[in-house]
LUMGU-275649 format. One record per residue: x, y, z of N, C-alpha, C in turn. Coordinates in steps of 0.02 Angstrom, whole numbers, plus 50000, padded with zeros to 5 digits. Atoms other than C-alpha are relative to their C-alpha. Example, Ala and Ser with C-alpha at 12.3 -4.5 7.8 and 13.67 -1.06 7.14 Angstrom:
2
500454994150000506154977550390500455006050000;499584994149997506844994750357499615005550037;
This chain:
648
500304993350004492144790848430500305004650053;499704995249954492944806248507499455003250043;500494997149955492004812248660500005007649993;500014992750007491414830248638500275003450063;499714996449943492304842948747499765007249997;500264993249994491694859748809500475004150043;499574995449962492754874348868499575005350033;500324994549964492094885949002500495005850001;499544994550014492834902748958499785006350036;500114993349973492984919049053500185004949945;499894995550056492764931548912500185006950026;499784993349981493624948448923499445005049983;500594995850009491984957848941499815002850068;500104997349932491874969749091499305002350017;500694998049983489994972549083499734995750057;500225003849940489204967449250499514994349985;500505005150012487754957649175500284994149960;499675005550036488974946849075500594997250040;499455002149957490114943149222499904992750022;500065007249986490044924049211500344996249944;499695003950053490864909949112499504998349945;500405002150057490214905148940500304993649970;499785006450027490294887948860500135000649925;499815000350070491174885148693500214992949983;499795006650023491414869348592500745000249981;499295000550016493214863648573500074996049936;499885003850062493624858848392500544994750011;499535005549992494614842848369500725002349994;499314997850010496154852248309500275004250058;499784996149941496194862348471499964996050065;500125004049939495824848048591500634999250042;499395001249962497644845548640500265006350035;499724993749973498014863948675499515004050041;500504996349961496374870348748499954997050070;499965002749932496814866848929499805005450050;500184994949951496214875349088500585004750015;499504994949986497144891549116500325003149940;499684997250060497634894948935499605005949973;500324994350033497254910348832499684997649934;500345001950061495994908648690499685006249968;500414995150036495064918848559499324996949988;500685002450010493174917248549499605005449964;500454995250029491754925448456499445001450050;500504998149950490604935048572499655006349975;500414994450022489184946648519500255002649933;499804998250067489834946448341500715002649993;499314997650002491604951448387500474994850028;499485004549975493214942048418500295002950065;499774997549935493734943348600500484995050033;499545004349961495074936848718499634996750057;500305003549943494694924748857500494995150030;499615005349967495384911648977499554993950009;500365006249987494854893548986500034998650075;500035001549928494284890549165499964992650014;500095007249989493814872349145499824996749934;500195004050058493564858549017499554994450024;500495005049978492004847649036499754996249938;500255004250055491114834548932499325002149974;500674998050022489414842748921499855007050025;500214993349982488574859748931499265000050018;500714999349983486944864849011499685005749961;500284994650041486694878548882499464997249954;500555002250042485084877448782500075002649929;499864997650067485894882748619500594996149972;499425003150031487154876348496500625004250017;499414996449977488884880748559500435002449942;499514997450048490044891848459500674996850014;499355003049988491774884548435500525005150022;499424995849987493384891548504500325001949933;499694997850062494204901848368500744998349998;499285000849999495994900048425500244999150071;499635000349937497114894648567500625004449991;499454995350007498284909448584500654996950024;499425003449973499474899248690499754994650047;500185005549956499384882548779500295000950070;499714998749934500324890148926499455001250051;500494999149947499324888649087500205006050042;499824993849966499384906449149499495001950055;500514998649950497774906549253499844993550036;500115006249963497864892549380499325000250035;500675000149969496214886849457499955003750066;500044996649936496644893349630500045007649991;499974992850012497094910549559499345002449970;500664998250027495474910749458499495000750057;500454999449943494564907649622500125006350040;499844993849964495484922049706499755006049961;500254994650042495064933349559499255000850009;500724999749990493234928849579499825002850069;500124997449932493304932149767500105007550004;499844992849998494114949249742499465003949962;500524996650039492854954049607499355000550040;500624999949961491394949249719500065004750060;499904995849941492144958249869499945007449984;499984992950019492304974649774499465001849949;500534998750048490734973549666500285001349930;499694999350066491864971949514499844994149956;500095005550046491974960049369500644995849996;499435004550008493104945049338500495002949949;499574997450052493774953449181500445005750025;499604994549973494344968949276500564997550046;499515002449951495244959049412500534995649967;499515004550030496064946049299500545003949964;499484995850031496984960249211500545001750050;499514998749948497834963749377500394993850019;499705006349978498214945349408500484997149948;499605003150052498944939949240500295005549956;499714994850041500194951249151499904998649925;500085001050072500064953948963500514994949973;499575005150029500794939948857500585003249963;499404998150038502564942048791500234993949963;499905006150038502714929448651500714997549998;499305002250005504604929148632500244997150066;499805002649934504834926648819499684993250013;500355006349988503544912748823500294994249961;499745005450042504314902848681500754999050008;499285000749991506124905748731500174994550050;499775005049952507134892948825500005003150070;500034996949934506774896149010500684999950034;499364999949964508254901249118500024994650054;499915004849945508964889349247499975003750066;500064997249932508484893149426500304995050049;499695004749953509654885249554499534998650058;500435001649942508834876549702500115004850058;499944995749941508474886649857500494997150051;499555002149947509824886049988499675001550067;500334999149935509094883450162500505002950050;499544997149951509904895050290500104995450060;499865004449943510754885650431500045003850066;499974996049939510684899950557499325000150034;500624999849962509384900750694499685006949994;500374993750002508044914150697500235004550057;499764995349949508614929850789499505005650013;500484994649992507134941650768499354997450029;500675002349979505484932350782500024996650067;499975003649936506074921950929500045004750060;499984995149946506264938051030499305002450019;500684997649988504394941051021499574994350029;500485005149977503054931951120499604997449940;500355003650054502214919251003500414999749936;499595000250060503624921850877500254993149983;499755006850012504384904550899499434995449980;500575004250018502654896650892499785001449928;500174998250069502324906050729500464996349951;499535003450044503914898750651499864992549999;500165007249999503454881150707499384998549959;500615001150038501724882850633500135000449925;499854999450071502414888750466500394994049974;499595005750021503644874250461499604993549996;500415006249998502264861450494499355000749962;500574999250044500984867950368499345001250037;500614998649962499744874050500499635006049972;500304994050031499414890250402499755004950052;500224995049951499394903050544499865006749966;500134993150022498724920750521500205004650058;499744995949946499654934050620500185006949974;499754993350014500134952450627500575001550048;499404998849961501894956650687500125007550005;499864992949988502094974050764500715000550027;499294999949983503974976550765500175005850046;499744994549960504914986950893500395004649953;499664995450046505495002650799500695002050027;499334998849976507365002050832500504997249950;499485002150047508955000550727500434994650031;499685006049973509394983650800499674994049968;500335005950029509024965750745499284999250023;500685000649974507464966450855499495003649956;500464996050041506714979350736500124999249925;499825000950071507354972450570499444996249964;500575003150033505824969150462500224995149945;499765004550052506854961150324500184993350029;499825006349968507574948150442499384996250022;500625003349978505844944650511499664996449942;500325003150057505144941250338500414994149973;499565005450024506644930650287499954993950046;500085005649953506474920150445499344996349990;500645003250013504634917050413500014996249934;499945003450064505014912750232500414993650006;499565005849992506414900950282499634994250034;500375005249966505284891450402499494996749953;500505002650046503944889550268500334995849946;499655003750053505164884050133500284993550026;499755006149969505934871450252499444994850005;500575004549997504194864050270499764997749932;500165002550066504124861550082499485003949962;500524996150034502884875250033500295006549972;499784993950032503024891049927499865006250042;500034993849961503184908949989499925005949953;500104993750035502594925949927500135005650049;499824994449957503424941250006499845006549963;500244993850032502624958249967500245006150039;499774993749970503334975649999499695005749960;500384994750034502604992749954500355003549943;499674996150053503955000349843500654996849977;499405002950032505484997149736500615000350047;499434999649955506725003049869499994994450051;500055005649952506084990649998500124993449965;499905006350037506064977149864500734998749986;499285000950013507894980249821500364997650063;499685002149938508394978450004499814992850017;500225006949986507344962650026500324995149952;499705004450050508024955249865500734998650017;499305001149982509824957949921500074995350059;499965004549941509494949450088499804992949982;500205006750020508594934750007500544996649959;499455002950038510054932449888500544997350047;499515002549951511204930750039499754993650034;500275005649962510044918550127499854993849958;500255005650040509334907849986500394998749936;499605000850061510584910149845499745004349944;500194995550055510594922349701499724995949942;500315003350056509444917249559499534994350018;500445005549980508464904649662499285002250010;500674997249993506934916049669499915005349947;500134994850048506114929349562499665005950034;500364994149978505484947049588499495001949947;500564998650046503834952049511499745007050015;500224993049991503484970549488499885003149932;500174996950063502714981349353500575004149972;499454995750022504284992249346500544996149961;499485003950033505324977949275499955000049925;500095000250072504624979649100499634993749979;500425005750020503524967648999500354993349998;499665006450008504814954248959500224997250067;499745002349936505634953249130499434998150048;500575001649957503964953649220499684993549980;500335006250023503214939949112500454994050011;499545005549986504784929249131499964997950073;500065001749929504654930249320499324996850014;500665002949991502784926649311499994992749977;499985006950025503084911049205500404995450045;499605004249955504424904849323499594997750060;500445001949944503154905049465499454995349976;500565004150024501724897949360500224993049981;499755006650020502814883549296500294996150058;499725003549942503414879349471500764999750000;499275000050002505234883449431500305003250063;499784996949938505374894049589499464999350052;500485000549945504554892749759499975006350042;499994993649963504964910249822499935005749950;500134994250042504264925949741499985006250044;500024993549967504594943849797499665004949953;500314995150044503624958649733499655005650036;500394994549975502614974349754499264998349989;500725001250006500734976649733499834995649940;500145003950061500814968849558500084992550012;499885007149988501354952149636499494996950047;500485002749951499854950049752499644993849974;500325005950029499114937249631500504995049971;499495004350030500764928649588499844992550011;500215007049995500424910049550500534995450030;499515004249966501594902249678499684993250014;500285006749990501314883449680500064997850072;500035002549932500844875349845500195005650049;499854994049960500814892349930499914998550074;500035001149928501204891350115499995006450041;499964993849962501454909650165499955006049954;499994993350029500994927150110500205004750056;499774995149951501984940250206500005006849968;500094993450028501594958550178500265005250049;499704994949957502604973150247499645006749994;500264993249996501844989750302499345000749963;500645000250035500034986750255499635006750001;500314993450000499595004950296500245004649945;499734995850053500605011650150499485001149945;500494998450053499565020550017500134996149936;499835003550062500475010749881499624993649991;500355006450005499474995149920499315000749967;500664999050030497865002849851500075000349924;499975000250074497614998449667499615005949971;500354994250028497185014049565499514998349944;500465002050054496205004049434499424996050028;500605003449978494444997349450500124992550002;500454997549947493844988949557500375002450062;499614996849947495224996749665500134995550061;499875004349943495714981749773500615002250039;499444998749955496884983849921500384993550010;499605006149996498334971549931499914996550067;500135003249935497974968650116499404995349996;500605004050007496244962350072500114994249952;499855005450048496854952349922500384994450035;499615005149964498124943550033499564996150048;500445003449953496784939650163499524995349964;500455004450038495564932850034500374994149971;499615005450029496934922649954500214994950053;499815004649946497534915450120499414995650020;500595003949982495754910050157499854994649948;500165004850053495474901649989500534994649994;499455004750012497194893449975500264996850064;499815003149936497334888650160500755000650013;499294998849988499044896550178500095004950057;499854995449947499904906650312499975007249976;500054992950016499694925550318500355003950056;499634996149950500864937750405500055007349977;499914992850011500704956750410500565002350046;499414997749962502344964950465500035007649995;499934992750002502594983150514500175002850068;499864996649936503084995750647499365002950029;500654997549978501325002650657499484994549989;500555004750012499654993650658499425004049971;500564996650031498304999150539499364998450037;500655001049967496535000950603499664993849970;500305005950032495964987850476500294993650027;499685006049971497224975350543499764998950071;500245000649932496684979050721499294997250002;500685002750003494884975450671500024992449990;499935007250009495444958150612500254996650063;499785002749935496334955550778499424999550048;500585000049954494764960250873499514994449983;500455005450020493794947350773500334993150008;499615006249991495114934150819500164996749933;499815002750065495494932150635500765000249991;499274999650000497314937350662500254999450072;499675000549935498484933150806500525005650006;499504994749994499474948250870500664997350027;499335001749977501354946050890500365006650013;499714993549982502144960650985500354999550067;499664999649935503284965151129499545003350051;500344996249948502554970451296500235007349999;499864992950003502504989351315500655001850034;499394998349963503884990051445500624997849962;499435002550038505064979351340500125004249938;499944995950060504714989951187500345006750017;499704993649982505125006251276500724999250022;499315001249978506694998751352500474999049941;499575001650056507344993251182500095005849952;500004994950053506935008551076500255006750026;499774993349983507515026551072499485003650044;500454995949958506785038851198499705005549957;500354995150042505485049851115499725005550045;500274994249964505075067451177499635004449951;500394995450042503805079851111500125007150024;499944992949983504055098551105499495003849959;500524996250033502605110051064500315006349971;499654994250030503375121950938499575006249996;500424994049999501885133450956499955003150069;500064997549932502095135951143500385006650007;499674993549994502525153951192500674999550035;499395000449961503895147951310500574996849962;499485003450038504835138551176500495005149973;499494995850029506475146751134500104998249927;499875001250070507005148150954500744998649990;499315001950014508585141550876500405005949975;499554994550017510075151850819499905002849930;500114997250068509545153650636499545006050004;500354993649994508875170950605499254999449991;500715000550013507195166050535499744993050013;500195007049989507075148550604499334999350035;500635001649968505405141150650500114994450051;499855006049961506285127550752500095001650073;499934998849928506145126350941500724998850024;499335000849971507675127051051500154992750014;499895007149984507425108751101500254996149939;499785003350061507685103650920500755001049990;499294998750009509385112050910500414996450054;499655003549947509885104651077500074992649983;499985007050018509435087151017500474998749942;499555000850057510355089550852500735000650022;499324999049977511905096150938500264994050040;499795005849960511945081651062500084993849956;499955005850044511625068850924500625000249956;499424999450044513005075550811500654998250036;499405002049962514255072150949500104992549998;499955007449999513875053450930499924996949931;500095002950066513475051250745499515004049958;500464996350044512255056050606499335001350034;500664998149973510595064550646499515000549942;500524999850050509015062150545499505005550016;500514994849993507835076950518499474998549948;500555001550045506155072150443499585006249990;500394994150018505255086350352499424997749956;500585002750037503475082950289499965002349927;500094997250067503615093950134500655000049961;499434999450045504785093049985500055007249976;499934993550031505435108249892500295005350047;499714994449963505915125449957499485003050047;500564997549959504345134250019499384996449975;500555004350022502915121750011499345003749994;500624996150004501585135150031500145007250018;499914992949987501435154050033499355003250022;500584996349977500255166250118500175007450001;499904992849996500005184850126500355001750066;499634998249941501245192450246499625004750046;500374995349959499955205050309499384996750030;500645002649975498265196050322499994992450005;499925007449995498865177750312499544996249953;500405003550049497695173650166500454995749956;499605004550042498325158750065500105003149932;499844997250066499205164749908499824995049946;500245004550053498375157449754500165002949931;499874998150069498735157749568499385003449971;500564996450029497655170549478499724996449939;500235003550060497545159049326499584993950015;500365006349987496975142649404499744999450071;500255000249931496665146249589500374995250045;499645004849959497915133149649500475003850047;499544996649954498955137849804500715000649970;499324998950025500645145249760500514996950048;499435002349961502285137849818500585004849986;499424995750009504005145749828500594996249974;499395002850026505565142149729500575004750016;499424995949985507305147949770500215003949938;499814995750056507775162749660500585004550019;499434995649987509115176049645499845005050055;500204995149949508115187649759499604996750055;500375003549948507525174749884499484995549969;500525004650023505935164649865499555003449949;500434997350052504955167349705499374995849996;500625003950003503105162349696499934996549933;500115003850061502655148949569499404995650010;500565004750000501105138949526500244993449972;499765006650022501525120349516499504996549955;500495003050045499945116849415500085002649929;499964997150068500065128949269500695002949984;499334997850014501885134049288500105007549999;499964992750003501515152749301500415002550060;499654996549946502705163749402499735007150003;500384993750004501515178049439500315005650041;499884994149958501765195649502499425000250048;500585001349957500685191549652499825006250041;500274994949955499575203649748499404997150035;500545002949960498395198749889499335002949980;500674997750020496575199549835499605002850058;500374997749941496025203250014500235006850023;499754993749972497175217250071500455003949953;499594996550049498205221749917500754999750013;499295000349984499875217749999500374995549950;499585004250042501305210549895500514996150042;499545003449955502225203850047499774992750010;500155007149992502315184850061500374997150060;499685003849946502695173350207499924992649984;500005007250013502995154550213499784996250062;500225003949943501905145250339500214992649995;499795006950010502475128750262500675000049964;499324999950025504345126350234500204993049979;499805006450026505065112350128500684997850024;499385003049977506575101250152500615004149977;499434996150025507715112350045500125006150044;499924994149957507375127950147500234998150070;499795002349934507555118150309500744998350000;499295001650005509245111850250500435006350001;499644993649998509785129850222500045002650071;500014997549931509265134850398500484996150044;499565004149957510145120250481500725000449978;499314999250023511665122350370500325006250028;499734993949970511865140050435500104999250075;499955000949928511585134450614500584995450019;499445004749987512875120250602500475000249940;499614998850062514125126950474500554994949986;499465004850010515455113450499499764992949989;500295006850004514275098750478499754998649929;500275001750067513935089750312499244999450003;500735000350005512115091150257499824995649939;500235004650053511295077050156499255000949993;500724999450012509585079150075499754994049960;500315005650035508455064850021499265001449993;500714998950013506765067049939499814995749940;500235004050056505715059349802500385001549936;499634998250061506685068949668500734997850003;499295002049992508385064249739500054995650062;500015004749944508375048649846500714997750017;499375002649975509885043949952499854993750040;500165006449969509905025750006500354999050067;499615001349940511275025350137500465005850016;499494995349976512405036550241500454996450048;499515003249956513935032650344499865001350074;500084999349928514185032450532500285006650026;499704993749978515095049250537499465005350011;500504994949987514195064750603499785003649936;500284996450058513045072750473499275001550015;500714998449997511365081150459499674997049938;500345003450055510225070350352499275002350001;500694997550005508615079050298499634996149947;500375004350045507285068450217499265001150008;500735000149997505445068450175499784992950020;500225006649976504395053950245500014994849944;499985005650047504685037250160500644999349962;499365000550037506395041050084500595001450046;499454998949953507475041950240500564995049986;499455004650011509205034650208500134995750062;499805004349945509835020250316500705002050021;499344998049974511295025350427500374993850026;499585005549975512705013350463500015000150077;500035000249927512445007950644499425003750029;500584996449975510855018250657500165007450013;499914992949984510585036850685500075001050075;499934998349929511135044450849499385003450027;500604996549980509575055150853499585001449938;500454998150054508075060050748499565005750024;500454994449986507025075750739499444999749948;500585000350043505265075350668499665006850001;500234993150001504745092750613499285000649974;500654998050028503065100950576499494994450004;500475005549991502025086850649499295002049985;500694997950010500445097150636499804999849926;500165000350072500565097050445499744993149981;500255006750013500365078150440499344998850034;500625001149963499005078450571499415003949971;500534995650025498035092150480499754997949931;500255002350065497775082150320499264998650003;500735001150004495955081450266499874992749982;500045007250014495905062550282499814996550065;500205003949942495075050350400500604996750033;499425003749975496745041450418500605004650014;499444995349992497795057150449500434998250060;499625001749941498305052550626500354993349994;499715006650010498595034350583500605000349952;499464999450049499655038950431500605003850028;499454996249969500675051750529500404995550047;499655004449953501075039150665500404994749963;499635005050039501575026250535500655002849973;499394996950028502805038250454500505001750055;499544998449945503535043750621500344993750027;499715006249975503785025950680500524997249952;499505002250048504695021850519500655003850008;499394996149986505915035950560500334997850065;499725002349936506115030350741500364993349992;499705006550010506535012850677500715000549972;499324999150026508125020050600500485002750053;499604997049946508765026750768500234994650048;499725004749950509855017750894499544999450061;500415001149942509065010551049500205004250060;499874996049940508985018351222500674998250032;499365002049971510505008251279500595003349965;499484996550037511515017251145499875007549997;500154992949994510825034351194499625002849940;500414997650055509665035351045499435004250025;500534995549978508415049551057499635002749939;500434997250053506975056750954499625005950030;500404994149980506155073950966499505001349944;500524998350048504515077750880499735006950016;500234993149991503995095950855499285000449977;500714999750016502115097350863499595000350063;500454999649942500605098350978500054993750043;499875005949958501065086851122499374996550023;500625003049977499245083751166499664995749946;500315003950053498845075750997500064992550014;500015007249983498375057351013500574996349965;499475003550037499595051650878500685001550029;499354998349970501045061050959500074996650068;499975003649937500615053851129500154992649990;499865007050015500605036451052500734999149980;499295000450019502325039950977500445000550061;499594999249940503025045851143499994993550042;500055006349962502385029851226500214993949959;499845005550046502895019351074499454994750004;500595004449991501145012051078499545000349939;500444999950059500465009850901499394995550008;500575004549990499344995650959499455003550038;500504996349963498475006351089499675005449958;500294995050044498245019950960499494996849953;500465003450046497445007650838499364997850036;500595002149962496285001050974499535005950011;500434994249986495665018451020499715002949935;500254997450064495525024050839499444995649973;500525004650023494515008550797499355001150039;500594998849959493335011850943499655006549979;500304993650021493075029950887499654999349933;500325000950066492705024750709499364995950006;500605003949990491475011950771499425004350025;500524995549975490525025250868499745004749946;500194995350052490525036750717499714996649938;500265003550058490025023150594500465000349940;499524999750055491625024350491500334993249990;499615006150011492625010250409500604999850047;500225006550024493234997550452499424996950040;500565002649962491764995850573499345000649963;500594999750043490544999250432500254999049929;499835000850071490494996650245499725005949961;500204994350040490445011550128500044998349926;500005000750072489985011249945499815006849970;500174993850035490025026549833499704998349933;500355001150063488845027349685500035006649962;499894993950038489255039849549499724999349930;500285000150067488375044249387499505005549991;500524995150012486895053749319499545000450061;500414999049940485715060949448499454994850009;500545004849994484265049349409500254993050014;499725006649989485365033849403500224999150072;499785000449931486125037749572499414999850048;500594999949957484445041749649499664993150001;500315006650003483715025149588500414994850037;499565004949968485225015249648499975000650076;500014998949927485215023049822499344997650028;500665002249975483355019849841499964992450005;500025007449999483565001349797500454997350056;499545002349948485074999049912499715001250069;500304998449935484165007550055499434995250015;500585004449989482604996750031500224992850012;499815007049995483534980150014500464998550058;499515001449948484884982150147499935004350062;500064995549943484324996050264500585004850007;499414995749997485885005950220499795007350007;500124992949988486015024350265500335004049944;499704996150055486265036250116500305006550026;499674993649986487435051250126500085003649933;499974996450063487285064349990499324999949965;499434999550046487175066049844500315006949998;499654993750010488435079549801500225000249927;499784999550070488885086149627500754998749994;499295001450011490555079949557500235002349931;499824997850067490505085049374499365002349965;500594997850038489345091449239499504994449996;500555004850004487695082249257500144993550037;499855006149962488465069549376500025001650075;499994999249927488285067049564500304993650030;499755005849963489005055349694499634999650067;500315001349936488105047549842500394994350033;499685005349961488845036749980499474996450040;500475004149963487895022450059500394996250053;499645003149944488395015850230499574994650031;500355005549967487934999250310500444997250055;499625003349948488454990050466500444994649970;499525004850027489924978350442499674993249987;500335006550009488804963050465499574999849937;500404999750061487754968950317500415001949939;499574997750055489264973250210499954995849938;500035004350059489194958050097499345000849963;500654999150032487344960350066499975006649962;499994993550033487644978650023500394999749935;499595000650061489024974449898499624996049947;500385004150047487954960849819499425003849970;500554996050026486484972749804500245005349951;499724995050046487584986049724500184996949933;499845003550062488214973349598499364998449961;500635001750033486414968049562499695006149966;500264993950031485924986149529500365001349934;499634999150062487324987549401499784995049947;500205005250047486804971149321499335001849968;500664998350027484994976849303500045005849951;499974994150043485464993549228500314998349933;499675001650064486654986449098499604995049960;500395005150036485554971449056499395003049967;500614996950027484014982349030500155006349960;499794994150038485034996248946499655006350024;500314994049973484345009249063500455006149989;499624993950013484865027149031500405002150061;499604997149946486235035149133500564995450023;499425003849978487985029549179500004999350075;499975001249928488235021849351500654996450016;499375003049978489905018149435499964998750075;500025002049930490065009049601500714998850024;499345001049971491595009549713499924998250074;500025002549932491804999649874500615002550037;499424998149959492915005850016500534994649993;499525005150020494534997149964500334996350058;499595002749948495304993650134499644995250047;500395003849951493904984550226499944992749978;500085007150013493894965550237499324997750022;
């Protein structure tokens, strides 16, 4: 007699009150293919739905007759038990559902790719060269030894921002990966964007052999992405590189997750429940008992909070050694009355900027970072300084280069209006915010014999040579210069600092340090000038090259103000009555402090609930319970819950 078998299935049903596995009987004809991790079809609430088999058991504790599995879509094990556990952890952390998170973890099936003959992946080649980056840092050698002996360390590496091996983030990640692979375990290397991934992929091909690893990113297309996913799931490769889409990659016997630049906005998932890759990596390292390494030139406040809790070990150079190795940074307050202006007729640039550019061009290329793309990033009335807005939609106007100078244009509705100030009636416009194109014109006139290179999101330049040139770039798309830049100028610092964002200073410092990392060290006369308010905390941290001290002070300030990551915030959005009921329950059950509500749309409001970090898990669980009760009892009014994505 054949022993009955029961499949525990995670049904693709994102309703909170149905966020649990359901038991289904396995028919005899599906017994061989209904294995844990495979895709199946089941009948649920009268409809045919997709699902994943989480486990196969011999009996069910359900008090009803079990429905049978309708179909095994594929016997391929695409949801490994450890990944299913991570999916559950992430869903619980963000008050989401298993169905929402598993969509992020497992890419859509591509049948032809799954049934095709898998490609051959050559074995990894172990580099025979000694580590040259991590061994320069205190605790760096100990980190490599721990990775090689399966100790599973958790660390954050704050690199010195300099265009030398000491500041090479790619080499640091490759060295950590090499130590882990030598110890016989798998590695997952994560970077924020496609440009960083291309550079890391090229270096890994040199170190480990081309074709011995895979890259996993949503931009590769359905077939290529699924092929790389299967290679990891089948154990054909032990090294996986990727962007945010690879955070759940099923690397077998995972020994290390290394993530570069955890402060980058790209790590935040835009789909519910909005997990942050930093948190996913931390939850996964905890569940799978693997090493975790955050790498970057700056240190996020969230990472510093983990250091303060002794959950992460800091790996960094002493302050004196960092300043000795990196370029000298000076600040010039471009708003000071004593600041001279440069030679361009209408230049907004201080005299110190032109001096630094001129001195740098004598030794090689000079990087000029401009916060805004385009020509004139914003316009205002030339008489009363009122922001110029589109009469049709109210959005601020920008300026485009035209035959008669700058022409106003609305980037939302495309209108090129005949503008007149609503306050004073003037038709005169001025540009308080100048983009990279206009800045290139100014500097091109000031240095007429010098080549000018522009790099922005619309036209990205990856590399420039060692010859003298002016390289203007927006943050995040700075080209790499052969041998490093002789100097760098960071313009309009106050624009980055004035962003209406809790993380404005932290984000500005992160972008500036990324630019400083492309400049030669002090021993090679590398220099950096930043134009902005010299008294600003972020600028002072840049001058001292002290991102760790900035993170420590920022964390302390947020703790006093009750902001994340020293507290847990949950936003509740929906109909007025639903939000009011939810806030009242959360306040009664957890002692959380409500903020709001405020209107967000027709008949909808949003309220934020804040709790101490120690009560964060209870707050999230209570918010999930509120959703479960409302959906289970079919109470009127839509309710959406969103947890602060960056807090662990």
